[in-house]
C-alpha positions in Angstrom: 107.8 138.0 71.8 107.6 141.7 71.5 105.0 143.7 73.3 102.9 145.8 70.8 102.0 149.3 71.9 99.0 150.9 70.3 97.9 154.6 70.6 94.3 155.6 70.4 93.6 158.8 68.5 90.5 160.8 69.2 89.4 162.4 66.0 89.5 166.2 66.3 91.6 166.1 69.5 94.8 167.5 68.0 96.4 168.4 71.4 95.7 165.0 73.0 93.7 166.2 76.0 90.8 163.9 75.3 88.4 166.5 73.9 87.8 168.0 70.5 87.4 171.7 71.3 88.5 175.3 70.5 92.2 174.6 71.3 92.2 171.9 68.6 90.6 174.4 66.2 93.4 176.8 66.8 96.0 174.1 66.2 94.4 173.1 62.9 94.3 176.7 61.9 98.0 177.1 62.8 98.8 174.1 60.6 96.7 175.4 57.7 98.4 178.8 57.8 101.8 177.2 58.1 102.5 178.6 61.6 103.0 175.2 63.2 103.1 171.9 61.3 101.0 169.0 62.8 102.8 165.6 62.7 102.1 162.0 63.8 99.1 161.5 66.0 98.3 165.3 66.0 98.1 165.2 62.2 95.9 162.0 62.3 93.5 163.6 64.8 93.3 166.8 62.7 92.6 164.9 59.5 88.9 164.6 60.5 87.6 163.4 57.1 90.6 161.0 56.6 91.7 162.4 53.2 95.4 162.7 54.1 95.3 166.5 54.5 94.5 168.9 57.4 92.7 171.7 55.7 89.6 174.0 55.8 87.3 171.0 55.4 88.6 169.6 58.7 88.3 173.0 60.4 84.6 173.2 59.3 83.9 169.6 60.5 85.4 170.4 63.9 83.4 173.6 64.1 80.2 171.9 63.2 80.9 169.2 65.8 81.6 171.8 68.5 78.4 173.7 67.6 76.5 170.4 67.9 75.2 170.6 64.3 73.1 167.5 63.6 75.1 164.8 61.8 78.6 166.1 62.8 79.3 164.2 66.0 82.9 163.0 66.0 82.0 160.2 68.4 84.1 161.0 71.5 83.1 160.8 75.1 82.7 164.1 77.0 
């Protein structure tokens, strides 16, 4: 049979480096301001609240996660 290939997506990790950090915040902002469109896995990682959009809500969730605000851990390994 065919071999299935699966990709893991780290929520908030838009650039795929394994961390949800300031670089990802910049990419989400670029998408929101229509400077650079996120697609595929990058879009899925940026859609932090899973509503089918990458918008200001996702930016805030990533910011809260990065600031270690209680209750906003995106559950990734550092």
